[in-house]
Kinemage of the C-alpha trace (Angstrom):
@kinemage 1
@onewidth
@group {chain A} dominant
@subgroup {mainchain}
@vectorlist {calphas} color= white
{ca unk a 1} P -172.540 -166.943 -171.972
{ca unk a 2} L -170.588 -165.764 -168.921
{ca unk a 3} L -169.443 -162.597 -170.674
{ca unk a 4} L -172.953 -161.960 -171.945
{ca unk a 5} L -174.415 -162.400 -168.476
{ca unk a 6} L -171.907 -159.991 -166.923
{ca unk a 7} L -172.638 -157.434 -169.638
{ca unk a 8} L -176.344 -157.692 -168.924
{ca unk a 9} L -175.788 -157.440 -165.170
{ca unk a 10} L -173.782 -154.252 -165.706
{ca unk a 11} L -176.913 -152.623 -167.128
{ca unk a 12} L -178.978 -153.292 -164.000
{ca unk a 13} L -179.599 -150.433 -161.615
{ca unk a 14} L -177.258 -150.151 -158.658
{ca unk a 15} L -180.217 -150.165 -156.270
{ca unk a 16} L -181.575 -153.461 -157.594
{ca unk a 17} L -178.159 -155.118 -157.465
{ca unk a 18} L -177.710 -154.104 -153.831
{ca unk a 19} L -180.967 -155.708 -152.734
{ca unk a 20} L -180.945 -159.368 -151.735
{ca unk a 21} L -183.670 -161.742 -152.995
{ca unk a 22} L -186.393 -162.627 -150.498
{ca unk a 23} L -184.958 -164.988 -147.908
{ca unk a 24} L -188.300 -166.768 -147.589
{ca unk a 25} L -188.170 -168.114 -151.121
{ca unk a 26} L -185.049 -170.233 -150.580
{ca unk a 27} L -186.771 -172.388 -147.992
{ca unk a 28} L -189.956 -172.702 -150.043
{ca unk a 29} L -187.920 -173.766 -153.075
{ca unk a 30} L -186.012 -176.356 -151.053
{ca unk a 31} L -189.188 -177.680 -149.429
{ca unk a 32} L -190.863 -178.050 -152.834
{ca unk a 33} L -188.263 -180.671 -153.814
{ca unk a 34} L -189.064 -182.857 -150.769
{ca unk a 35} L -191.970 -185.148 -149.922
{ca unk a 36} L -194.004 -185.250 -146.707
{ca unk a 37} L -193.014 -181.714 -145.699
{ca unk a 38} L -195.160 -179.855 -143.169
{ca unk a 39} L -194.987 -176.196 -144.115
{ca unk a 40} L -195.287 -173.626 -141.349
{ca unk a 41} L -193.746 -171.035 -143.600
{ca unk a 42} L -196.586 -169.743 -145.743
{ca unk a 43} L -198.188 -166.491 -144.599
{ca unk a 44} L -201.544 -167.445 -146.054
{ca unk a 45} L -204.920 -168.496 -144.654
{ca unk a 46} L -205.689 -172.174 -145.186
{ca unk a 47} L -209.345 -171.297 -145.745
{ca unk a 48} L -210.936 -171.009 -149.178
{ca unk a 49} L -212.404 -167.652 -150.162
{ca unk a 50} L -216.086 -167.679 -149.074
{ca unk a 51} L -218.405 -169.004 -151.761
{ca unk a 52} L -220.564 -165.873 -151.937
{ca unk a 53} L -217.425 -163.848 -152.660
{ca unk a 54} L -216.319 -166.212 -155.425
{ca unk a 55} L -219.857 -166.220 -156.810
{ca unk a 56} L -219.924 -162.413 -157.034
{ca unk a 57} L -216.765 -162.491 -159.122
{ca unk a 58} L -218.161 -165.202 -161.387
{ca unk a 59} L -221.408 -163.250 -161.788
{ca unk a 60} L -219.503 -160.147 -162.909
{ca unk a 61} L -217.745 -162.213 -165.581
{ca unk a 62} L -221.003 -163.805 -166.710
{ca unk a 63} L -222.472 -160.317 -167.121
{ca unk a 64} L -219.522 -159.438 -169.332
{ca unk a 65} L -218.070 -156.827 -166.981
{ca unk a 66} L -214.470 -157.189 -168.124
{ca unk a 67} L -213.360 -153.627 -168.841
{ca unk a 68} L -211.139 -151.315 -166.799
{ca unk a 69} L -212.594 -149.631 -163.747
{ca unk a 70} L -211.777 -146.113 -162.619
{ca unk a 71} L -208.096 -145.890 -161.701
{ca unk a 72} L -208.946 -145.501 -158.026
{ca unk a 73} L -211.279 -148.503 -158.183
{ca unk a 74} L -215.035 -148.951 -158.414
{ca unk a 75} L -216.770 -146.168 -156.498
{ca unk a 76} L -219.105 -148.817 -155.072
{ca unk a 77} L -216.116 -150.645 -153.618
{ca unk a 78} L -214.489 -147.477 -152.271
{ca unk a 79} L -217.790 -146.571 -150.625
{ca unk a 80} L -218.017 -150.038 -149.086
{ca unk a 81} L -214.436 -149.711 -147.787
{ca unk a 82} L -215.249 -146.297 -146.322
{ca unk a 83} L -218.362 -147.624 -144.545
{ca unk a 84} L -216.466 -150.667 -143.288
{ca unk a 85} L -213.645 -148.599 -141.768
{ca unk a 86} L -216.121 -146.282 -140.050
{ca unk a 87} L -218.134 -149.164 -138.595
{ca unk a 88} L -215.242 -151.406 -137.589
{ca unk a 89} L -212.430 -149.018 -136.657
{ca unk a 90} L -214.010 -145.541 -136.326
{ca unk a 91} L -211.842 -144.109 -139.105
{ca unk a 92} L -213.440 -141.943 -141.802
{ca unk a 93} L -212.152 -141.520 -145.366
{ca unk a 94} L -213.914 -140.011 -148.366
{ca unk a 95} L -214.623 -142.635 -151.066
{ca unk a 96} L -214.126 -140.031 -153.782
{ca unk a 97} L -210.836 -138.437 -152.715
{ca unk a 98} L -209.087 -140.432 -149.975
{ca unk a 99} L -209.213 -144.134 -150.972
{ca unk a 100} L -207.314 -145.935 -153.745
{ca unk a 101} L -207.911 -149.624 -154.511
{ca unk a 102} L -204.588 -151.374 -155.148
{ca unk a 103} L -203.191 -154.663 -156.424
{ca unk a 104} L -202.788 -156.139 -152.968
{ca unk a 105} L -201.631 -154.340 -149.848
{ca unk a 106} L -198.105 -154.825 -151.180
{ca unk a 107} L -198.724 -152.310 -153.948
{ca unk a 108} L -200.235 -150.019 -151.337
{ca unk a 109} L -197.006 -150.051 -149.319
{ca unk a 110} L -195.018 -149.311 -152.480
{ca unk a 111} L -197.311 -146.433 -153.476
{ca unk a 112} L -197.192 -144.887 -150.004
{ca unk a 113} L -193.410 -144.881 -149.951
{ca unk a 114} L -192.935 -143.774 -153.552
{ca unk a 115} L -195.295 -140.851 -153.039
{ca unk a 116} L -193.473 -139.506 -149.983
{ca unk a 117} L -189.813 -140.608 -149.790
{ca unk a 118} L -186.952 -138.577 -151.253
{ca unk a 119} L -183.321 -139.707 -151.554
{ca unk a 120} L -181.582 -139.427 -148.191
{ca unk a 121} L -184.797 -139.512 -146.155
{ca unk a 122} L -184.684 -141.826 -143.159
{ca unk a 123} L -187.662 -144.098 -142.569
{ca unk a 124} L -187.897 -145.880 -139.229
{ca unk a 125} L -188.918 -149.531 -139.534
{ca unk a 126} L -190.038 -151.414 -136.450
{ca unk a 127} L -188.327 -154.803 -136.634
{ca unk a 128} L -188.615 -157.728 -136.955
{ca unk a 129} L -190.776 -156.663 -139.904
{ca unk a 130} L -192.327 -157.791 -143.169
{ca unk a 131} L -189.610 -158.514 -145.714
{ca unk a 132} L -190.484 -155.815 -148.264
{ca unk a 133} L -190.308 -152.691 -146.109
{ca unk a 134} L -186.571 -151.969 -146.018
{ca unk a 135} L -185.905 -152.950 -149.674
{ca unk a 136} L -188.675 -150.662 -150.915
{ca unk a 137} L -187.240 -147.732 -148.970
{ca unk a 138} L -183.763 -148.480 -150.344
{ca unk a 139} L -185.022 -148.634 -153.939
{ca unk a 140} L -186.150 -145.018 -153.563
{ca unk a 141} L -182.787 -143.857 -152.270
{ca unk a 142} L -184.194 -143.603 -148.786
{ca unk a 143} L -182.452 -144.977 -145.726
{ca unk a 144} L -184.263 -147.686 -143.740
{ca unk a 145} L -183.479 -147.370 -140.031
{ca unk a 146} L -184.224 -150.355 -137.819
{ca unk a 147} L -186.113 -149.835 -134.571
{ca unk a 148} L -185.556 -153.184 -132.839
{ca unk a 149} L -188.048 -154.858 -130.528
{ca unk a 150} L -187.595 -157.954 -128.374
{ca unk a 151} L -189.389 -160.924 -126.906
{ca unk a 152} L -188.943 -159.404 -123.416
{ca unk a 153} L -191.485 -156.725 -124.395
{ca unk a 154} L -193.560 -159.098 -126.548
{ca unk a 155} L -192.153 -157.312 -129.611
{ca unk a 156} L -194.054 -154.100 -128.902
{ca unk a 157} L -192.357 -150.819 -129.724
{ca unk a 158} L -192.108 -148.028 -127.153
{ca unk a 159} L -191.803 -144.270 -127.483
{ca unk a 160} L -188.264 -144.577 -126.061
{ca unk a 161} L -187.337 -147.069 -128.800
{ca unk a 162} L -188.484 -144.604 -131.442
{ca unk a 163} L -186.869 -141.574 -129.835
{ca unk a 164} L -183.512 -143.346 -129.808
{ca unk a 165} L -183.552 -143.603 -133.619
{ca unk a 166} L -184.870 -140.184 -134.653
{ca unk a 167} L -182.420 -137.844 -136.401
{ca unk a 168} L -182.729 -134.641 -138.394
{ca unk a 169} L -183.265 -136.806 -141.520
{ca unk a 170} L -186.140 -138.852 -140.107
{ca unk a 171} L -189.372 -138.209 -142.022
{ca unk a 172} L -191.547 -141.217 -141.264
{ca unk a 173} L -192.096 -144.494 -139.476
{ca unk a 174} L -193.454 -147.756 -140.828
{ca unk a 175} L -195.632 -149.625 -138.335
{ca unk a 176} L -197.406 -152.961 -138.737
{ca unk a 177} L -199.607 -154.191 -135.904
{ca unk a 178} L -200.687 -156.951 -135.654
{ca unk a 179} L -197.213 -157.846 -136.807
{ca unk a 180} L -195.837 -160.172 -139.405
{ca unk a 181} L -193.688 -162.027 -138.260
{ca unk a 182} L -194.155 -161.739 -134.482
{ca unk a 183} L -197.924 -161.565 -134.044
{ca unk a 184} L -197.387 -158.624 -131.684
{ca unk a 185} L -200.229 -156.190 -131.112
{ca unk a 186} L -200.355 -152.696 -129.650
{ca unk a 187} L -203.183 -151.538 -127.414
{ca unk a 188} L -204.697 -148.071 -127.521
{ca unk a 189} L -202.662 -146.862 -124.534
{ca unk a 190} L -199.436 -148.178 -126.121
{ca unk a 191} L -200.189 -146.304 -129.337
{ca unk a 192} L -201.126 -143.092 -127.536
{ca unk a 193} L -197.631 -142.968 -125.998
{ca unk a 194} L -196.085 -143.354 -129.448
{ca unk a 195} L -198.452 -140.723 -130.850
{ca unk a 196} L -196.904 -138.074 -128.611
{ca unk a 197} L -193.463 -138.649 -130.159
{ca unk a 198} L -194.838 -138.782 -133.697
{ca unk a 199} L -196.678 -135.501 -133.257
{ca unk a 200} L -193.728 -133.819 -131.556
{ca unk a 201} L -191.382 -134.694 -134.427
{ca unk a 202} L -194.045 -134.320 -137.152
{ca unk a 203} L -193.455 -137.796 -138.578
{ca unk a 204} L -195.510 -139.455 -141.292
{ca unk a 205} L -196.873 -142.886 -140.357
{ca unk a 206} L -197.142 -145.726 -142.837
{ca unk a 207} L -199.572 -148.013 -141.007
{ca unk a 208} L -199.833 -151.508 -142.476
{ca unk a 209} L -202.990 -152.924 -140.885
{ca unk a 210} L -203.517 -155.955 -143.121
{ca unk a 211} L -204.034 -158.193 -140.053
{ca unk a 212} L -206.391 -155.783 -138.250
{ca unk a 213} L -209.291 -158.241 -138.190
{ca unk a 214} L -207.176 -161.134 -136.939
{ca unk a 215} L -206.865 -160.221 -133.261
{ca unk a 216} L -207.686 -162.633 -130.457
{ca unk a 217} L -207.721 -160.948 -127.081
{ca unk a 218} L -208.358 -157.240 -127.703
{ca unk a 219} L -210.016 -155.390 -130.559
{ca unk a 220} L -207.610 -153.697 -132.944
{ca unk a 221} L -207.035 -149.954 -132.579
{ca unk a 222} L -206.469 -148.329 -135.956
{ca unk a 223} L -203.690 -145.749 -135.794
{ca unk a 224} L -205.492 -142.947 -137.677
{ca unk a 225} L -208.367 -143.195 -135.171
{ca unk a 226} L -206.127 -141.654 -132.500
{ca unk a 227} L -206.104 -137.936 -131.824
{ca unk a 228} L -203.633 -136.053 -134.014
{ca unk a 229} L -202.706 -139.040 -136.183
{ca unk a 230} L -205.304 -139.081 -138.983
{ca unk a 231} L -203.626 -136.290 -140.932
{ca unk a 232} L -200.206 -137.901 -140.363
{ca unk a 233} L -201.119 -141.430 -141.474
{ca unk a 234} L -201.260 -143.429 -144.683
{ca unk a 235} L -203.355 -146.505 -143.885
{ca unk a 236} L -202.622 -149.669 -145.855
{ca unk a 237} L -204.861 -152.736 -145.759
{ca unk a 238} L -206.600 -155.293 -147.935
{ca unk a 239} L -208.624 -158.468 -148.281
{ca unk a 240} L -205.956 -161.188 -148.359
{ca unk a 241} L -205.831 -162.206 -144.708
{ca unk a 242} L -209.218 -161.289 -143.250
{ca unk a 243} L -211.315 -162.693 -146.107
{ca unk a 244} L -208.937 -165.463 -147.272
{ca unk a 245} L -208.386 -163.707 -150.624
{ca unk a 246} L -204.600 -163.862 -151.043
{ca unk a 247} L -204.619 -164.860 -154.711
{ca unk a 248} L -207.104 -162.159 -155.661
{ca unk a 249} L -204.425 -159.506 -155.064
{ca unk a 250} L -206.650 -156.734 -153.778
{ca unk a 251} L -205.824 -154.060 -151.222
{ca unk a 252} L -206.345 -150.382 -150.574
{ca unk a 253} L -204.661 -147.266 -149.268
{ca unk a 254} L -206.432 -144.492 -147.371
{ca unk a 255} L -204.975 -141.078 -146.623
{ca unk a 256} L -205.694 -137.353 -146.583
{ca unk a 257} L -206.445 -136.156 -150.113
{ca unk a 258} L -202.983 -134.776 -151.040
{ca unk a 259} L -201.362 -138.126 -150.199
{ca unk a 260} L -204.139 -140.114 -151.867
{ca unk a 261} L -203.947 -138.051 -155.068
{ca unk a 262} L -200.167 -138.477 -155.204
{ca unk a 263} L -200.489 -142.246 -154.798
{ca unk a 264} L -203.224 -142.338 -157.428
{ca unk a 265} L -200.907 -140.683 -159.962
{ca unk a 266} L -198.306 -143.413 -159.477
{ca unk a 267} L -200.983 -146.122 -159.568
{ca unk a 268} L -202.352 -144.726 -162.848
{ca unk a 269} L -199.009 -145.083 -164.579
{ca unk a 270} L -197.893 -148.333 -162.958
{ca unk a 271} L -201.079 -150.408 -162.699
{ca unk a 272} L -204.026 -148.616 -164.309
{ca unk a 273} L -206.454 -150.360 -161.938
{ca unk a 274} L -206.955 -153.509 -159.913
{ca unk a 275} L -208.644 -156.507 -161.544
{ca unk a 276} L -212.326 -155.767 -162.143
{ca unk a 277} L -213.665 -159.179 -161.152
{ca unk a 278} L -211.658 -159.063 -157.915
{ca unk a 279} L -213.214 -155.711 -157.057
{ca unk a 280} L -216.716 -157.138 -157.391
{ca unk a 281} L -215.673 -160.010 -155.156
{ca unk a 282} L -214.416 -157.535 -152.554
{ca unk a 283} L -217.728 -155.668 -152.533
{ca unk a 284} L -219.453 -158.924 -151.638
{ca unk a 285} L -216.792 -159.722 -149.007
{ca unk a 286} L -217.477 -156.459 -147.195
{ca unk a 287} L -221.219 -156.930 -147.542
{ca unk a 288} L -221.624 -160.561 -146.556
{ca unk a 289} L -218.266 -162.107 -145.623
{ca unk a 290} L -217.962 -161.098 -141.994
{ca unk a 291} L -219.507 -164.221 -140.451
{ca unk a 292} L -217.027 -166.509 -142.165
{ca unk a 293} L -214.250 -164.140 -141.102
{ca unk a 294} L -215.354 -164.498 -137.481
{ca unk a 295} L -215.284 -168.296 -137.840
{ca unk a 296} L -211.708 -168.081 -139.123
{ca unk a 297} L -210.676 -165.962 -136.153
{ca unk a 298} L -212.142 -168.496 -133.709
{ca unk a 299} L -210.244 -171.300 -135.448
{ca unk a 300} L -206.969 -169.351 -135.496
{ca unk a 301} L -207.304 -168.580 -131.787
{ca unk a 302} L -207.681 -172.287 -130.987
{ca unk a 303} L -204.635 -173.155 -133.081
{ca unk a 304} L -202.607 -170.321 -131.571
{ca unk a 305} L -203.373 -171.456 -128.037
{ca unk a 306} L -202.369 -175.057 -128.773
{ca unk a 307} L -199.285 -174.269 -130.842
{ca unk a 308} L -197.737 -171.611 -128.585
{ca unk a 309} L -198.339 -173.706 -125.460
{ca unk a 310} L -196.716 -176.683 -127.191
{ca unk a 311} L -193.691 -174.666 -128.331
{ca unk a 312} L -193.023 -173.583 -124.773
{ca unk a 313} L -193.453 -177.147 -123.517
{ca unk a 314} L -190.825 -178.509 -125.934
{ca unk a 315} L -188.332 -175.844 -124.859
{ca unk a 316} L -188.792 -173.022 -127.366
{ca unk a 317} L -189.702 -169.839 -125.499
{ca unk a 318} L -192.576 -168.104 -127.261
{ca unk a 319} L -194.751 -165.151 -126.261
{ca unk a 320} L -198.504 -165.396 -126.866
{ca unk a 321} L -199.143 -163.422 -130.073
{ca unk a 322} L -202.177 -161.164 -129.918
{ca unk a 323} L -202.878 -161.178 -133.643
{ca unk a 324} L -202.082 -162.395 -137.165
{ca unk a 325} L -201.341 -166.148 -137.456
{ca unk a 326} L -197.649 -166.409 -136.611
{ca unk a 327} L -195.624 -167.652 -133.677
{ca unk a 328} L -192.081 -166.293 -133.310
{ca unk a 329} L -190.316 -168.581 -130.836
{ca unk a 330} L -186.760 -168.176 -129.599
{ca unk a 331} L -184.408 -170.979 -130.637
{ca unk a 332} L -181.371 -169.704 -128.710
{ca unk a 333} L -181.571 -172.656 -126.320
{ca unk a 334} L -180.426 -174.918 -129.163
{ca unk a 335} L -177.218 -172.988 -129.815
{ca unk a 336} L -178.088 -172.849 -133.531
{ca unk a 337} L -178.468 -169.709 -135.593
{ca unk a 338} L -181.864 -169.050 -137.131
{ca unk a 339} L -180.619 -170.110 -140.574
{ca unk a 340} L -179.006 -173.277 -139.218
{ca unk a 341} L -182.085 -174.227 -137.230
{ca unk a 342} L -184.479 -173.730 -140.161
{ca unk a 343} L -182.307 -175.603 -142.644
{ca unk a 344} L -181.540 -178.541 -140.332
{ca unk a 345} L -185.184 -178.825 -139.240
{ca unk a 346} L -186.287 -178.990 -142.866
{ca unk a 347} L -183.684 -181.556 -143.871
{ca unk a 348} L -183.852 -183.749 -140.761
{ca unk a 349} L -187.558 -183.584 -139.861
{ca unk a 350} L -189.226 -182.097 -142.949
{ca unk a 351} L -190.795 -179.137 -141.175
{ca unk a 352} L -190.489 -175.840 -143.040
{ca unk a 353} L -190.194 -172.663 -140.983
{ca unk a 354} L -188.691 -169.267 -141.796
{ca unk a 355} L -185.479 -168.051 -140.112
{ca unk a 356} L -186.027 -164.880 -138.122
{ca unk a 357} L -183.154 -163.062 -139.828
{ca unk a 358} L -185.291 -162.790 -142.975
{ca unk a 359} L -187.274 -160.137 -141.079
{ca unk a 360} L -184.295 -158.026 -140.041
{ca unk a 361} L -181.185 -158.465 -137.926
{ca unk a 362} L -183.296 -158.413 -134.747
{ca unk a 363} L -184.896 -161.662 -135.844
{ca unk a 364} L -181.725 -163.654 -135.163
{ca unk a 365} L -182.364 -166.295 -132.545
{ca unk a 366} L -185.970 -166.787 -133.677
{ca unk a 367} L -187.971 -168.598 -136.336
{ca unk a 368} L -191.368 -167.717 -137.776
{ca unk a 369} L -194.013 -170.429 -137.756
{ca unk a 370} L -197.403 -169.918 -139.361
{ca unk a 371} L -200.205 -171.726 -137.567
{ca unk a 372} L -202.606 -171.154 -140.493
{ca unk a 373} L -202.722 -174.874 -141.147
{ca unk a 374} L -204.744 -177.773 -139.766
{ca unk a 375} L -204.531 -178.948 -136.173
{ca unk a 376} L -203.442 -182.351 -137.463
{ca unk a 377} L -200.503 -180.744 -139.225
{ca unk a 378} L -199.645 -178.614 -136.204
{ca unk a 379} L -199.679 -181.621 -133.887
{ca unk a 380} L -197.381 -183.575 -136.200
{ca unk a 381} L -195.102 -180.546 -136.608
{ca unk a 382} L -194.725 -180.283 -132.812
{ca unk a 383} L -193.791 -183.986 -132.593
{ca unk a 384} L -191.133 -183.549 -135.263
{ca unk a 385} L -189.796 -180.344 -133.734
{ca unk a 386} L -189.572 -181.945 -130.276
{ca unk a 387} L -187.630 -184.841 -131.770
{ca unk a 388} L -185.355 -182.411 -133.574
{ca unk a 389} L -184.654 -180.401 -130.413
{ca unk a 390} L -183.837 -183.521 -128.410
{ca unk a 391} L -181.269 -184.467 -131.046
{ca unk a 392} L -179.753 -180.991 -131.179
{ca unk a 393} L -179.553 -179.986 -127.541
{ca unk a 394} L -176.930 -177.339 -126.888
């Protein structure tokens, strides 16, 4: 068996063998073997998809609509996405030529990179960042280049940070605000400073705006809405977070026609189209799901305020995240590494968090905690974490 396994491994691509498995999974797998665990690790709303959205999907099945859609998605859905982006974020894309419906925003990120990255190209990635960005660039033979941010600047990225990493091989930058894992947001003035550098160096922007609706203090500014950035941006978003539709696996990419057509070609061969019944659900979400979305945002804001205040009170420095549903506290006061802290906390107090190093080297000294769970669970988690810290004082 050992020889057979090594022979099989030898046939795997070099790129796949170089990439590490997702660091998040190890803690989920360990937590699943334990009882009475409070999980702050899952990046998923704890709300159920609104009933009207589920009903629209059921109705499409009852009508027997079970065939493929157009590769780019139902025109009705693409039109609804176009109208939504105009009304909410003042960004205009043609439903016919500039929008592709994808299997989750994750496929959208993959399509955007595959359509534009050549071997040897350098892609700047603002870190800490979502776990898939750097591996996807590496799979294409591109070179992911970390642009680190820090708690001192509330994990925002500056034009100086970006300038320090640009070389003659830099072709693009991957941005995600509001951020997973830090919850950081960027205001319009912050983004306008970055825009000057991006325009000067003619960079392509991959803008992952999956958490755009989940902002608490200031309305989200969509990157392609800024002067000079529309033609330089591939916008990636979806329905998972804002409409509590994670399991439906539905997202979209928007871009100038040449980019959109290139991504559509890849999508045609790799996916054919997104699930038909999910597309009908998404049409209803955009039409009649906004009130429930607003209720979710109010609830998340309340949880954020309680949880972040409590983290600081028990000795874990944490900035107030402006969006998403994550807190990213510093655990340096304990003297433990991020991995050590997360593993010991899970074993000793049965609270599951994600070590910051999963999101890039700049995440060391931090953990990611999702507050997309009940207040009862958050209150108990704080009690357990306070007990843990008192036992593990540096």
